[in-house]
N, CA, C and O of each residue as an XYZ file, in Angstrom:
432
protein
N       0.853     -1.253      0.001
C      -0.255     -0.022     -0.117
C       0.733      1.095     -0.068
O       1.911      0.945      0.255
N       0.118      2.345     -0.447
C       0.971      3.701     -0.337
C       1.960      3.710     -1.611
O       2.000      2.738     -2.365
N       2.654      4.707     -1.787
C       3.284      4.937     -2.897
C       4.701      5.019     -2.810
O       5.006      4.985     -1.618
N       5.780      5.118     -3.596
C       7.101      5.159     -3.754
C       7.410      6.332     -4.589
O       6.678      6.815     -5.453
N       8.672      6.765     -4.202
C       9.275      7.836     -5.166
C      10.673      7.564     -5.366
O      11.378      6.947     -4.567
N      11.095      8.114     -6.612
C      12.658      7.795     -6.954
C      13.237      9.116     -6.926
O      12.610     10.000     -7.509
N      14.465      9.447     -6.276
C      15.013     10.666     -5.992
C      16.587     10.406     -6.483
O      17.172      9.470     -5.937
N      17.091     10.957     -7.191
C      18.482     11.070     -7.236
C      19.140     12.224     -6.442
O      18.716     13.376     -6.540
N      20.153     11.900     -5.680
C      20.878     12.933     -5.028
C      21.974     13.043     -5.355
O      22.557     11.998     -5.641
N      22.769     14.415     -5.462
C      23.736     14.534     -6.097
C      24.954     14.375     -5.137
O      25.085     15.415     -4.491
N      25.797     13.534     -4.847
C      26.852     13.435     -3.991
C      27.402     14.671     -3.679
O      27.437     15.131     -2.537
N      27.911     15.320     -4.864
C      28.638     16.576     -4.592
C      27.927     17.705     -3.570
O      28.628     18.454     -2.889
N      26.740     17.739     -3.542
C      25.884     18.411     -2.732
C      25.596     17.808     -1.388
O      24.789     18.391     -0.664
N      26.088     16.860     -1.037
C      25.864     16.315      0.346
C      26.246     17.240      1.603
O      25.642     17.298      2.674
N      27.312     17.900      1.242
C      27.897     18.807      2.609
C      26.641     20.064      2.818
O      26.466     20.646      3.889
N      25.842     20.324      1.568
C      24.970     21.186      1.706
C      23.717     20.919      2.231
O      23.050     21.673      2.940
N      23.365     19.558      1.761
C      22.251     18.874      2.340
C      22.566     18.773      3.848
O      21.893     19.401      4.666
N      23.268     18.230      4.096
C      23.717     18.091      5.673
C      23.285     19.431      6.462
O      22.491     19.449      7.402
N      23.923     20.506      5.934
C      23.381     21.707      6.976
C      22.290     22.298      6.533
O      22.010     23.353      7.104
N      21.515     21.905      5.601
C      20.276     22.544      5.127
C      19.105     21.667      6.127
O      18.778     20.483      6.043
N      18.634     22.715      7.071
C      17.340     22.343      7.969
C      16.207     22.158      7.432
O      15.375     21.475      8.029
N      15.885     22.791      6.042
C      14.696     22.751      5.489
C      14.792     21.647      4.208
O      13.984     21.837      3.298
N      15.545     20.728      4.102
C      15.852     19.645      3.318
C      14.757     18.641      3.193
O      14.497     18.107      2.114
N      14.069     18.366      4.381
C      13.206     17.300      4.619
C      11.763     18.295      3.533
O      11.200     17.863      2.527
N      11.584     19.381      4.083
C      10.254     19.890      3.686
C      10.466     20.201      2.052
O       9.461     20.442      1.382
N      11.576     20.193      1.522
C      11.819     20.540      0.180
C      11.554     19.062     -0.585
O      10.987     19.007     -1.677
N      11.980     18.021      0.043
C      11.677     16.692     -0.410
C      10.304     16.362     -0.664
O       9.847     15.815     -1.667
N       9.616     16.813      0.506
C       8.226     16.690      0.482
C       7.671     17.598     -0.266
O       6.675     17.157     -0.841
N       7.967     18.962     -0.551
C       7.133     19.733     -1.760
C       7.756     19.265     -3.169
O       7.047     19.543     -4.137
N       8.826     18.677     -3.412
C       9.319     17.990     -4.630
C       8.418     17.024     -4.967
O       7.872     16.968     -6.069
N       8.247     16.303     -4.121
C       7.207     14.730     -4.435
C       6.020     15.019     -4.531
O       5.341     14.433     -5.374
N       5.452     15.994     -3.699
C       4.017     16.591     -4.015
C       3.920     17.270     -5.296
O       2.812     17.185     -5.826
N       4.755     17.881     -5.883
C       4.724     18.697     -7.144
C       4.773     17.674     -8.243
O       4.042     17.818     -9.223
N       5.667     16.553     -8.131
C       5.956     15.801     -9.235
C       4.485     14.383     -9.222
O       4.268     13.673    -10.204
N       3.715     14.288     -7.944
C       2.837     13.411     -8.185
C       1.694     14.173     -8.562
O       0.611     13.644     -8.310
N       1.678     15.513     -9.215
C       0.307     16.086    -10.153
C       0.520     16.141    -11.126
O      -0.381     16.362    -11.935
N       1.960     15.944    -11.556
C       2.008     16.237    -12.843
C       3.360     15.368    -13.596
O       4.133     14.795    -12.828
N       3.584     15.298    -14.913
C       4.970     14.770    -15.156
C       6.169     15.598    -15.415
O       6.031     16.811    -15.576
N       7.437     14.990    -15.472
C       8.505     16.010    -15.569
C       9.088     15.778    -14.240
O       8.344     15.407    -13.332
N      10.461     15.977    -14.014
C      11.447     15.999    -12.620
C      11.191     17.343    -12.298
O      10.713     18.279    -12.938
N      11.731     17.186    -10.866
C      11.373     18.389     -9.732
C      12.896     18.174     -9.087
O      13.408     17.254     -8.449
N      13.365     19.449     -9.555
C      14.928     19.735     -8.823
C      14.493     20.420     -7.351
O      13.587     21.232     -7.167
N      15.347     19.888     -6.431
C      15.401     20.387     -5.162
C      16.705     21.044     -4.860
O      17.794     20.491     -5.011
N      16.512     22.351     -4.389
C      17.608     23.122     -4.410
C      18.425     22.991     -2.577
O      17.686     22.770     -1.618
N      19.594     23.126     -2.430
C      20.000     23.311     -1.111
C      21.264     23.930     -1.374
O      22.048     23.491     -2.216
N      21.487     24.997     -0.631
C      22.690     25.716     -0.661
C      23.084     26.490     -2.104
O      22.347     27.335     -2.613
N      24.171     26.128     -2.588
C      24.331     26.684     -3.933
C      24.054     25.676     -4.881
O      24.449     25.934     -6.018
N      23.502     24.636     -4.724
C      23.142     23.657     -5.989
C      21.733     23.797     -6.162
O      20.981     23.781     -5.187
N      21.276     23.948     -7.457
C      19.887     24.099     -7.953
C      19.442     22.580     -8.080
O      18.244     22.306     -8.158
N      20.341     21.678     -8.099
C      19.562     20.271     -8.229
C      20.404     19.548     -7.221
O      21.119     18.667     -7.698
N      20.458     19.715     -6.084
C      20.973     19.034     -5.016
C      20.468     17.452     -5.009
O      21.156     16.443     -4.854
N      19.205     17.555     -5.203
C      18.366     16.394     -5.518
C      17.496     16.393     -6.387
O      16.984     17.512     -6.418
N      16.871     15.440     -7.421
C      15.940     15.471     -8.365
C      14.895     14.603     -7.883
O      15.350     13.698     -7.184
N      13.655     14.582     -8.025
C      12.358     14.024     -8.060
C      12.337     13.230     -9.245
O      12.228     14.026    -10.178
N      12.386     12.090     -9.669
C      12.006     11.645    -10.840
C      10.601     10.981    -11.003
O      10.058     11.245    -12.076
N      10.081     10.375    -10.368
C       8.937     10.085    -10.401
C       8.275      9.276     -8.984
O       9.008      8.900     -8.070
N       7.036      9.118     -8.978
C       6.347      8.599     -7.989
C       5.405      7.552     -8.527
O       5.094      7.662     -9.713
N       4.892      6.526     -7.810
C       4.600      5.524     -8.215
C       3.496      4.602     -7.337
O       4.046      4.659     -6.237
N       2.567      3.977     -7.176
C       1.826      3.162     -6.654
C       2.697      1.893     -6.199
O       3.185      1.165     -7.064
N       2.881      1.645     -4.888
C       3.557      0.618     -4.340
C       3.253     -0.764     -5.236
O       4.239     -1.429     -5.554
N       2.072     -1.173     -5.610
C       1.882     -2.199     -6.244
C       2.405     -2.452     -7.609
O       2.166     -3.467     -8.262
N       3.302     -1.226     -8.077
C       4.125     -1.361     -9.142
C       5.210     -1.469     -8.946
O       5.545     -1.287     -7.775
N       6.177     -1.772     -9.840
C       7.560     -1.499    -10.033
C       8.040     -0.655    -11.187
O       7.769     -1.016    -12.332
N       8.654      0.316    -10.992
C       9.190      1.599    -11.992
C      10.519      0.917    -12.373
O      11.188      0.371    -11.495
N      10.886      0.932    -13.556
C      12.591      0.803    -13.934
C      12.890      2.039    -14.255
O      12.188      2.670    -15.045
N      13.824      2.478    -13.764
C      14.753      3.725    -14.104
C      15.999      3.731    -14.521
O      16.834      3.285    -13.734
N      16.333      4.090    -15.480
C      18.011      4.184    -16.023
C      18.423      5.544    -15.122
O      17.695      6.530    -15.005
N      19.604      5.399    -14.579
C      20.546      6.746    -13.947
C      21.530      7.033    -14.360
O      22.343      6.112    -14.287
N      21.935      8.014    -14.839
C      23.279      8.405    -15.292
C      23.508      9.814    -15.627
O      22.507     10.456    -15.942
N      24.538     10.359    -15.617
C      24.455     11.800    -16.133
C      23.761     13.016    -15.297
O      23.449     14.120    -15.742
N      23.617     12.574    -14.100
C      22.953     13.482    -13.151
C      21.616     13.761    -13.737
O      21.219     14.924    -13.813
N      20.841     12.681    -14.188
C      19.448     12.610    -14.826
C      19.185     10.978    -14.616
O      19.903     10.114    -14.112
N      17.984     10.921    -15.154
C      17.218      9.356    -15.289
C      16.180      9.557    -16.294
O      15.575     10.569    -16.646
N      16.123      8.268    -16.688
C      15.092      8.199    -17.692
C      14.007      6.944    -17.074
O      14.384      5.877    -16.587
N      12.773      7.335    -17.220
C      11.854      6.013    -16.932
C      11.580      5.247    -17.949
O      10.962      5.696    -18.914
N      11.990      4.002    -17.888
C      11.877      3.027    -18.785
C      10.437      2.353    -18.844
O       9.829      2.224    -19.907
N      10.019      2.001    -17.805
C       8.570      1.551    -17.542
C       8.197      0.999    -16.484
O       8.997      0.823    -15.565
N       7.120      0.680    -16.417
C       6.247      0.110    -15.051
C       5.833     -1.219    -15.404
O       5.285     -1.440    -16.484
N       6.084     -2.196    -14.482
C       5.403     -3.159    -14.177
C       4.785     -3.581    -12.989
O       4.911     -2.825    -12.025
N       3.954     -4.926    -12.795
C       3.059     -5.125    -11.713
C       4.176     -5.479    -10.461
O       5.352     -5.772    -10.678
N       3.660     -5.403     -9.342
C       4.384     -5.571     -7.903
C       4.927     -6.977     -8.085
O       6.133     -7.199     -7.972
N       4.021     -7.951     -8.374
C       4.492     -9.399     -7.959
C       5.322     -9.967     -9.300
O       5.592    -11.161     -9.431
N       5.664     -9.004    -10.214
C       6.814     -9.728    -11.364
C       7.880     -9.812    -10.550
O       8.113     -9.136     -9.548
N       8.731    -10.967    -11.193
C      10.172    -11.252    -10.642
C      10.802    -10.294    -11.930
O      10.140     -9.771    -12.827
N      12.209    -10.238    -11.745
C      12.983     -9.294    -12.483
C      12.846     -9.611    -14.018
O      12.656     -8.756    -14.883
N      13.001    -11.307    -14.283
C      12.898    -11.665    -15.509
C      11.574    -11.454    -16.227
O      11.707    -11.384    -17.449
N      10.352    -11.337    -15.783
C       9.153    -10.742    -16.374
C       9.400     -9.278    -16.718
O       9.346     -8.795    -17.849
N       9.761     -8.452    -15.250
C       9.843     -6.971    -15.524
C      10.683     -7.068    -17.105
O      10.196     -6.630    -18.147
N      11.708     -7.580    -17.022
C      12.869     -7.127    -18.205
C      11.822     -7.671    -19.555
O      11.561     -6.880    -20.462
N      11.371     -8.843    -19.557
C      10.440     -9.218    -20.938
C       9.498     -8.146    -21.131
O       9.378     -7.598    -22.227
N       8.764     -7.793    -20.030
C       7.682     -6.773    -20.297
C       8.298     -5.588    -20.939
O       7.760     -5.107    -21.936
N       9.480     -5.034    -20.405
C      10.025     -3.895    -21.072
C      10.474     -4.143    -22.238
O      10.287     -3.265    -23.080
N      11.060     -5.157    -22.572
C      11.556     -5.049    -24.058
C      10.582     -5.234    -24.792
O      10.578     -4.566    -25.826
N       9.408     -6.187    -24.551
C       8.263     -6.131    -25.333
C       7.689     -4.896    -25.579
O       7.116     -4.736    -26.657
N       7.754     -3.740    -24.550
C       7.177     -2.487    -24.690
C       7.932     -1.520    -25.526
O       7.440     -0.515    -26.039
N       9.337     -1.957    -25.635
C      10.206     -1.200    -26.868
C      10.236     -1.851    -28.003
O      11.022     -1.506    -28.885
N       9.285     -3.016    -28.179
C       9.313     -3.649    -29.310
C      10.452     -4.859    -29.612
O      11.017     -5.039    -30.691
N      10.610     -5.519    -28.567
C      11.769     -6.412    -28.593
C      11.187     -7.661    -28.111
O      10.121     -7.595    -27.500
N      11.745     -8.786    -28.304
C      11.720    -10.200    -27.610
C      12.835    -10.563    -26.913
O      13.873     -9.989    -27.241
N      12.884    -11.297    -26.114
C      13.935    -11.715    -25.457
C      13.872    -13.588    -25.574
O      12.761    -14.111    -25.493
N      14.728    -14.200    -25.702
C      14.998    -15.486    -25.612
C      16.318    -16.047    -25.015
O      17.424    -15.591    -25.304
N      16.111    -17.052    -24.180
C      17.256    -17.665    -23.662
C      18.321    -18.061    -24.335
O      18.014    -18.745    -25.311
N      19.672    -17.863    -24.164
C      20.783    -18.342    -25.099
C      21.106    -19.970    -24.776
O      21.065    -20.487    -23.659
N      21.416    -20.592    -25.960
C      21.750    -21.820    -25.714
C      22.882    -22.183    -24.766
O      23.799    -21.391    -24.546
N      22.803    -23.514    -24.149
C      23.931    -23.407    -23.148
C      25.282    -23.484    -24.099
O      25.155    -23.883    -25.256
N      26.538    -23.106    -23.605
C      27.509    -23.379    -24.101
C      28.172    -24.699    -24.059
O      27.984    -25.305    -23.004
N      28.906    -25.296    -24.948
C      29.594    -26.512    -24.857
C      31.157    -26.180    -24.006
O      31.874    -25.182    -24.070
N      31.291    -27.239    -23.348
C      32.550    -26.746    -22.404
C      33.377    -27.729    -22.406
O      34.431    -27.651    -21.775
């Protein structure tokens, strides 16, 4: 039950976050904004305009597959909560127009 959110924290900003007494409130506001619309929401702290970034929020009965790198992220897709990793990967591949097959065993 409930909802989960994906947030990127910029490690370079950790010293600013540590000293920021309002950071928890800013995270709350960022998640609240993102839950009402699409798009990312940057969270400021100290001199960092993007000390953290809220990527997405989703119901806890779903799994969200997110690719993270380059100080940003891409939401690749969602699957049902009870799906195992292989089912999630297959569903995601299908969504992108691909299929997966098991490789044959190598002869050793």
